[in-house]
MIBAVO-73871 format. One record per atom (N, C-alpha, C): x, y, z. Coordinates in steps of 0.05 Angstrom, whole numbers, padded with zeros to 5 digits, always signed. Example, Ala and Ser with C-alpha at 12.3 -4.5 7.8 and 13.67 -1.06 7.14 Angstrom:
<nodes>
+00264-00114+00156
+00246-00090+00156
+00264-00066+00156
+00257-00045+00142
+00273-00021+00143
+00258+00001+00157
</nodes>
This chain:
<nodes>
+00013-00032+00003
+00006-00006-00003
+00007+00025+00007
+00044+00022+00016
+00053+00047+00011
+00076+00060-00006
+00071+00036-00023
+00085+00036-00055
+00069+00053-00076
+00028+00038-00074
+00029+00050-00077
+00013+00086-00086
+00016+00079-00058
+00006+00117-00052
+00027+00132-00060
+00059+00123-00061
+00083+00140-00077
+00084+00136-00103
+00068+00114-00117
+00057+00119-00143
+00050+00143-00150
+00027+00143-00141
-00010+00156-00140
+00003+00181-00133
+00022+00191-00113
+00030+00220-00100
+00045+00233-00131
+00065+00221-00138
+00085+00233-00158
+00064+00243-00180
+00043+00230-00196
+00039+00249-00219
+00012+00271-00211
-00003+00257-00188
-00019+00285-00175
-00001+00305-00162
+00021+00308-00155
+00042+00330-00143
+00042+00345-00169
+00050+00329-00193
+00062+00337-00220
+00036+00356-00226
+00016+00344-00229
-00006+00352-00237
-00013+00383-00220
-00014+00379-00193
-00031+00409-00185
+00001+00421-00188
+00028+00424-00189
+00040+00439-00186
+00040+00450-00224
+00033+00431-00250
+00020+00444-00272
-00004+00460-00276
-00029+00451-00262
-00045+00464-00258
-00038+00499-00241
-00028+00493-00228
-00021+00519-00206
-00016+00537-00226
+00016+00525-00232
+00040+00543-00265
+00019+00557-00280
+00002+00536-00286
-00027+00543-00318
-00046+00568-00305
-00046+00561-00282
-00069+00587-00270
-00049+00617-00270
-00031+00607-00256
-00015+00643-00249
-00008+00658-00277
-00002+00638-00302
+00006+00651-00333
-00033+00661-00338
-00048+00649-00338
-00081+00646-00347
-00075+00682-00332
-00081+00683-00303
-00091+00701-00281
-00075+00726-00292
-00041+00725-00308
-00022+00745-00308
-00028+00761-00330
-00046+00738-00357
-00054+00750-00378
-00077+00766-00382
-00093+00756-00360
-00119+00774-00354
-00125+00785-00346
-00095+00802-00330
-00087+00818-00312
-00075+00848-00341
-00050+00830-00354
-00052+00845-00378
-00072+00859-00389
-00103+00849-00399
-00115+00848-00421
-00134+00867-00405
-00133+00875-00363
-00147+00891-00363
-00140+00918-00370
-00171+00937-00392
-00148+00964-00390
-00150+00991-00375
-00115+01000-00374
-00110+01020-00351
-00133+01049-00359
-00142+01060-00339
-00143+01086-00340
-00137+01106-00354
-00150+01112-00381
-00141+01131-00399
-00131+01163-00398
-00117+01165-00408
-00093+01188-00401
-00124+01213-00412
-00129+01228-00388
-00139+01253-00405
-00122+01281-00400
-00121+01301-00426
-00120+01316-00421
-00117+01339-00394
-00094+01364-00383
-00103+01377-00366
-00110+01398-00378
-00140+01419-00357
-00137+01447-00369
-00114+01459-00375
-00120+01475-00385
-00106+01494-00407
-00093+01521-00377
-00123+01524-00355
-00111+01536-00337
-00138+01522-00312
-00125+01542-00291
-00131+01527-00270
-00144+01561-00253
-00174+01559-00251
-00172+01590-00236
-00192+01581-00212
-00180+01582-00188
-00196+01573-00158
-00199+01599-00143
-00226+01603-00135
-00239+01634-00122
-00237+01617-00094
-00246+01639-00072
-00242+01638-00049
-00269+01659-00033
-00284+01650-00010
-00307+01666-00022
-00296+01688+00015
-00302+01697+00024
-00300+01710+00061
-00321+01709+00074
-00316+01699+00102
-00334+01698+00124
-00351+01670+00125
-00374+01673+00122
-00385+01643+00120
-00403+01643+00094
-00399+01656+00076
-00410+01660+00049
-00404+01627+00040
-00431+01622+00030
-00432+01594+00017
-00421+01604-00009
-00402+01585-00022
-00395+01593-00050
-00412+01592-00076
-00438+01593-00072
-00459+01598-00094
-00468+01617-00095
-00463+01639-00075
-00479+01653-00074
-00481+01680-00100
-00501+01687-00105
-00487+01705-00131
-00499+01734-00126
-00492+01729-00095
-00490+01765-00086
-00465+01771-00080
-00453+01759-00080
-00416+01763-00071
-00407+01767-00104
-00380+01777-00098
-00355+01785-00121
-00343+01762-00134
-00326+01747-00117
-00322+01726-00127
-00334+01704-00150
-00366+01699-00138
-00384+01678-00138
-00388+01688-00174
-00393+01720-00175
-00409+01734-00200
-00379+01733-00223
-00350+01737-00210
-00333+01738-00227
-00330+01710-00235
-00335+01685-00223
-00334+01653-00236
-00354+01656-00251
-00365+01656-00245
-00391+01651-00266
-00395+01671-00292
-00389+01691-00294
-00383+01701-00314
-00352+01691-00332
-00338+01690-00322
-00327+01664-00338
-00320+01648-00352
-00344+01627-00334
-00340+01602-00346
-00364+01597-00361
-00388+01623-00361
-00390+01633-00391
-00388+01633-00422
-00362+01644-00415
-00355+01660-00433
-00321+01654-00442
-00306+01636-00424
-00277+01626-00425
-00276+01602-00444
-00246+01584-00454
-00251+01564-00467
-00260+01543-00451
-00265+01516-00455
-00284+01493-00436
-00258+01482-00421
-00229+01482-00431
-00210+01478-00418
-00197+01489-00398
-00210+01501-00394
-00199+01521-00361
-00225+01512-00340
-00205+01501-00327
-00221+01492-00309
-00236+01521-00279
-00260+01534-00271
-00261+01555-00250
-00272+01545-00237
-00267+01556-00205
-00292+01532-00186
-00281+01561-00167
-00306+01568-00152
-00304+01569-00119
-00312+01564-00098
-00299+01567-00081
-00302+01549-00047
-00299+01569-00033
-00312+01553-00008
-00316+01572+00019
-00286+01571+00043
-00278+01595+00036
-00249+01587+00053
-00244+01571+00069
-00260+01561+00087
-00264+01532+00099
-00256+01511+00088
-00254+01507+00059
-00257+01481+00046
-00223+01498+00025
-00215+01503+00036
-00187+01493+00021
-00166+01471+00016
-00179+01450+00025
-00163+01423+00018
-00181+01417+00002
-00211+01421+00002
-00224+01410-00019
-00213+01416-00060
-00208+01453-00044
-00191+01473-00072
-00164+01446-00084
-00144+01444-00063
-00132+01432-00063
-00119+01409-00079
-00144+01385-00064
-00155+01363-00078
-00169+01368-00106
-00178+01387-00117
-00186+01394-00145
-00165+01404-00156
-00143+01412-00152
-00119+01421-00166
-00107+01403-00177
-00096+01380-00155
-00084+01351-00161
-00102+01339-00176
-00121+01323-00171
-00135+01314-00192
-00138+01325-00214
-00136+01344-00220
-00142+01359-00253
-00111+01358-00265
-00093+01362-00244
-00061+01361-00252
-00061+01332-00261
-00067+01320-00245
-00065+01287-00257
-00073+01262-00279
-00055+01283-00308
-00078+01278-00323
-00069+01231-00332
-00060+01227-00316
-00056+01198-00325
-00068+01184-00304
-00079+01195-00279
-00094+01179-00261
-00082+01161-00251
-00052+01166-00241
-00044+01153-00223
-00032+01161-00192
-00045+01170-00191
-00045+01175-00165
-00013+01201-00149
+00001+01205-00174
+00022+01207-00163
+00031+01241-00183
+00036+01257-00179
+00039+01278-00204
+00068+01274-00214
+00075+01279-00239
+00105+01278-00238
+00113+01297-00250
+00138+01302-00258
+00149+01323-00250
+00134+01345-00284
+00130+01335-00302
+00120+01336-00328
+00091+01356-00329
+00073+01337-00299
+00047+01348-00304
+00058+01362-00284
+00060+01368-00261
+00080+01390-00252
+00073+01426-00267
+00088+01416-00284
+00103+01435-00304
+00073+01445-00325
+00067+01432-00321
+00046+01439-00340
+00023+01461-00317
+00021+01458-00301
+00006+01477-00286
+00009+01506-00294
-00023+01527-00295
-00027+01544-00307
-00054+01545-00285
-00051+01555-00255
-00059+01571-00234
-00065+01596-00234
-00091+01604-00218
-00095+01631-00209
-00118+01631-00189
-00102+01641-00171
-00115+01644-00138
-00134+01664-00135
-00153+01678-00122
-00162+01703-00119
-00190+01689-00096
-00194+01716-00081
-00203+01708-00054
-00211+01742-00043
-00227+01736-00030
-00241+01763-00011
-00251+01753+00017
-00230+01774+00028
-00233+01777+00062
-00218+01747+00066
-00238+01731+00092
-00213+01705+00097
-00208+01689+00073
-00237+01690+00050
-00221+01682+00029
-00202+01685+00013
-00191+01710+00013
-00157+01719-00004
-00147+01714+00021
-00140+01703+00045
-00116+01687+00059
-00115+01670+00048
-00141+01652+00050
-00130+01617+00032
-00132+01618+00018
-00126+01630-00006
-00106+01642-00030
-00082+01642-00024
-00082+01664-00004
-00051+01649-00005
-00037+01627+00008
-00054+01611+00017
-00053+01591+00042
-00047+01560+00022
-00067+01568+00002
-00062+01541-00007
-00040+01552-00034
-00037+01570-00045
-00007+01574-00053
+00023+01562-00048
+00016+01560-00018
+00034+01550+00004
+00043+01526+00001
+00013+01511+00005
+00005+01487-00002
+00014+01475-00026
+00008+01488-00049
+00013+01480-00068
+00052+01490-00075
+00065+01493-00064
+00084+01509-00060
+00105+01487-00043
+00089+01464-00029
+00110+01437-00025
+00107+01419-00038
+00082+01419-00057
+00083+01402-00075
+00107+01402-00101
+00125+01425-00107
+00132+01443-00123
+00117+01444-00143
+00094+01449-00141
+00074+01472-00167
+00071+01492-00165
+00078+01504-00187
+00081+01533-00201
+00054+01550-00196
+00043+01577-00192
+00014+01596-00185
+00019+01619-00200
+00002+01627-00218
+00013+01647-00241
+00007+01672-00222
-00017+01670-00212
-00025+01696-00201
-00045+01695-00170
-00041+01704-00158
-00055+01708-00122
-00070+01737-00129
-00096+01744-00125
-00098+01773-00122
-00114+01758-00097
-00120+01793-00071
-00125+01799-00052
-00147+01811-00044
-00162+01805-00038
-00187+01836-00041
-00196+01838-00003
-00184+01855+00007
-00184+01869+00031
-00186+01835+00048
-00159+01834+00041
-00151+01809+00067
-00151+01795+00086
-00173+01785+00106
-00163+01781+00126
-00155+01758+00142
-00135+01752+00160
-00123+01728+00158
-00134+01726+00191
-00144+01687+00204
-00156+01688+00221
-00126+01683+00241
-00123+01677+00265
-00118+01677+00276
-00082+01660+00281
-00086+01633+00271
-00055+01618+00264
-00056+01624+00228
-00059+01642+00212
-00051+01644+00187
-00033+01672+00194
-00020+01669+00169
-00005+01686+00154
-00009+01698+00124
-00032+01717+00113
-00033+01719+00084
-00012+01741+00079
+00008+01750+00095
+00020+01772+00084
+00052+01776+00067
+00056+01757+00073
+00092+01744+00050
+00078+01719+00030
+00082+01723+00005
+00073+01713-00016
+00099+01688-00014
+00101+01659-00020
+00113+01638-00025
+00126+01656-00057
+00147+01635-00059
+00163+01642-00076
+00153+01629-00108
+00121+01600-00097
+00127+01588-00120
+00099+01608-00140
+00104+01632-00119
+00083+01654-00148
+00103+01673-00156
+00083+01677-00184
+00105+01686-00199
+00093+01725-00191
+00072+01732-00189
+00048+01751-00191
+00024+01757-00164
+00025+01780-00153
+00015+01776-00132
+00005+01805-00131
-00028+01811-00120
-00025+01836-00123
-00055+01835-00097
-00047+01862-00089
-00078+01865-00067
-00084+01886-00061
-00110+01884-00060
-00141+01911-00049
-00140+01908-00027
-00147+01940-00021
-00150+01937+00010
-00161+01962+00008
-00186+01973+00030
-00197+01990+00039
-00194+01984+00078
-00188+02009+00088
-00190+02018+00119
-00201+02032+00131
-00229+02025+00119
-00243+02036+00139
-00260+02004+00152
-00280+02013+00173
-00295+01998+00199
-00283+01977+00205
-00291+01960+00225
-00293+01941+00243
-00272+01918+00227
-00276+01918+00207
-00268+01889+00181
-00257+01913+00173
-00226+01912+00160
-00207+01935+00147
-00181+01908+00140
-00181+01903+00109
-00163+01874+00095
-00129+01892+00098
-00118+01877+00104
-00092+01881+00112
-00078+01906+00076
-00056+01915+00095
-00049+01947+00075
-00025+01936+00058
-00017+01912+00057
+00005+01910+00049
+00017+01883+00053
+00019+01866+00023
+00040+01841+00021
+00065+01841+00015
+00092+01826+00016
+00104+01826+00014
+00122+01800-00007
+00141+01797-00012
+00135+01768-00036
+00167+01762-00002
+00151+01730-00006
+00178+01723+00002
+00213+01722-00006
+00211+01712-00038
+00239+01723-00053
+00225+01742-00070
+00241+01758-00074
+00220+01784-00096
+00243+01774-00121
+00264+01765-00122
+00274+01750-00145
+00260+01738-00164
+00232+01727-00149
+00222+01703-00156
+00189+01710-00155
+00176+01731-00138
+00146+01729-00149
+00150+01766-00150
+00134+01768-00162
+00129+01811-00172
+00113+01813-00158
+00114+01827-00142
+00083+01837-00130
+00078+01866-00138
+00044+01855-00157
+00044+01883-00174
+00032+01906-00162
+00028+01899-00137
+00022+01926-00114
+00006+01922-00092
-00007+01951-00081
-00009+01937-00046
-00039+01971-00053
-00058+01966-00071
-00083+01991-00079
-00098+01990-00053
-00104+02015-00042
-00123+02027-00029
-00140+02043-00045
-00173+02035-00029
-00199+02028-00038
-00210+02051-00015
-00226+02071-00023
-00233+02092-00006
-00262+02091-00014
-00287+02073-00005
-00310+02076-00006
-00320+02110+00003
-00310+02111+00029
-00317+02134+00035
-00330+02161+00021
-00305+02163-00001
-00307+02187-00014
-00320+02166-00039
-00329+02151-00053
-00338+02136-00079
-00358+02117-00069
-00372+02118-00049
-00387+02096-00036
-00401+02078-00068
-00405+02044-00055
-00418+02025-00079
-00439+02024-00061
-00467+02017-00076
-00488+01998-00072
-00481+01967-00069
-00490+01964-00046
-00484+01928-00037
-00515+01920-00030
-00536+01920-00063
-00561+01917-00062
-00562+01877-00037
-00575+01877-00024
-00585+01855-00010
-00555+01847+00018
-00543+01869+00021
-00527+01870+00046
-00547+01874+00075
-00540+01861+00100
-00552+01858+00108
-00551+01890+00139
-00563+01904+00157
-00571+01923+00160
-00535+01927+00180
-00523+01892+00198
-00501+01897+00208
-00474+01908+00192
-00477+01896+00161
-00458+01902+00138
-00455+01928+00132
-00481+01936+00132
-00490+01964+00118
-00477+01994+00152
-00474+01979+00171
-00479+01988+00192
-00447+01990+00206
-00435+01969+00204
-00419+01958+00224
-00391+01958+00205
-00388+01939+00181
-00369+01936+00161
-00368+01952+00127
-00384+01958+00129
-00382+01983+00104
-00362+01987+00089
-00340+01989+00090
-00325+01977+00074
-00316+01970+00060
-00319+01933+00077
-00313+01912+00075
-00324+01889+00052
-00357+01906+00063
-00376+01895+00049
-00372+01909+00024
-00374+01934+00021
-00366+01946-00008
-00345+01932-00034
-00315+01935-00017
-00294+01917-00029
-00307+01900-00030
-00331+01875-00029
-00337+01852-00036
-00356+01849-00064
-00366+01873-00055
-00385+01884-00083
-00382+01904-00105
-00358+01911-00107
-00349+01932-00119
-00353+01924-00148
-00367+01926-00168
-00370+01922-00191
-00354+01927-00211
-00330+01956-00209
-00304+01961-00215
-00292+01947-00205
-00287+01942-00188
-00259+01934-00179
-00259+01893-00195
-00284+01885-00182
-00286+01853-00197
-00277+01864-00223
-00291+01873-00244
-00286+01884-00262
-00256+01888-00265
-00241+01900-00262
-00215+01902-00256
-00201+01870-00248
-00200+01862-00241
-00196+01828-00222
-00199+01820-00256
-00224+01816-00262
-00227+01801-00278
-00219+01798-00307
-00215+01826-00317
-00192+01834-00334
-00165+01821-00333
-00154+01824-00299
-00133+01825-00293
-00126+01785-00302
-00145+01765-00300
-00148+01745-00290
-00156+01732-00329
-00155+01750-00345
-00170+01737-00370
-00151+01744-00393
-00127+01765-00379
-00103+01769-00387
-00079+01749-00394
-00085+01734-00354
-00069+01720-00347
-00068+01698-00367
-00097+01694-00371
-00108+01660-00386
-00102+01664-00407
-00101+01694-00422
-00097+01691-00453
-00071+01678-00459
-00045+01678-00439
-00026+01666-00452
-00022+01638-00429
-00031+01637-00417
-00020+01618-00410
-00007+01597-00410
-00011+01590-00443
+00016+01581-00449
+00044+01581-00455
+00056+01600-00451
+00065+01611-00446
+00082+01596-00422
+00112+01601-00426
+00124+01583-00413
+00128+01596-00371
+00119+01590-00357
+00116+01591-00327
+00146+01597-00326
+00172+01579-00336
+00200+01590-00334
+00203+01626-00329
+00181+01625-00346
+00193+01664-00361
+00184+01681-00339
+00210+01701-00324
+00202+01728-00312
+00180+01738-00318
+00169+01756-00293
+00150+01770-00296
+00170+01797-00317
+00149+01812-00331
+00161+01828-00353
+00149+01851-00323
+00183+01872-00334
+00176+01894-00309
+00153+01915-00323
+00150+01915-00338
+00125+01936-00354
+00100+01920-00348
+00093+01909-00331
+00074+01898-00327
+00054+01920-00297
+00037+01924-00300
+00022+01947-00285
-00006+01931-00278
-00022+01957-00266
-00047+01948-00258
-00053+01974-00247
-00082+01980-00259
-00087+02010-00256
-00114+02012-00243
-00126+02019-00225
-00149+02017-00211
-00171+02039-00211
-00184+02035-00221
-00205+02056-00224
-00211+02070-00194
-00214+02057-00180
-00228+02063-00147
-00204+02060-00121
-00182+02056-00134
-00153+02060-00114
-00134+02079-00128
-00117+02078-00092
-00088+02079-00108
-00071+02069-00094
-00045+02075-00107
-00027+02053-00094
-00020+02065-00075
-00013+02039-00051
+00009+02062-00017
+00032+02070-00035
</nodes>
């Protein structure tokens, strides 16, 4: 009986080994036939805006939302434009990485980072969020074309005054009146890499703006801050700046900012 068992065990073992090898080969070939995620083109540009306070990202009474909606209707479909609440900075960051990750492998290559053409803007807490998001992107080695701050107000643990060196250009608009008023001056962490286009002061006491739908509290206690958010002249000026950068977004990010770049603000003056 022992000999019979040995005689049977040899072919059985050989068969098991053969079937196992064949199974591995079949499975490996089947895995090779599974379609990989298709590569998709990156947006030609990414524009991210942030609203201030506790404003909803889709509240059309506010300047950042109106600006984004106007641009969405008229710019190329391959430009990604979206507005976030200022407390949703992580969502904005994730959205940028997702749009840049064209091969969907979860890792940004050097080429994917080099193709980034990003503009960030915001009002109040949202302006500070724009600077902080630029700083988040710096840690990933991602360049930013432009940051725009409107009456920027930082939270207790934040710093919206220093623009990180991955930003090519930055501009700051502020008004000095009321309980809430924005940062009067921003500066570049590295002036050789970042051009601060200006710190522009707006005086709504001399040239007030009507803000339909604003609360009585805002009208009485934060009038200037409120007007900076709904000022159609200011947001039209910012829209022009954004469109200008988008029109040349196919230029190399390695090209340094031109000294001739300027900003003209109808309702403000540079400090």
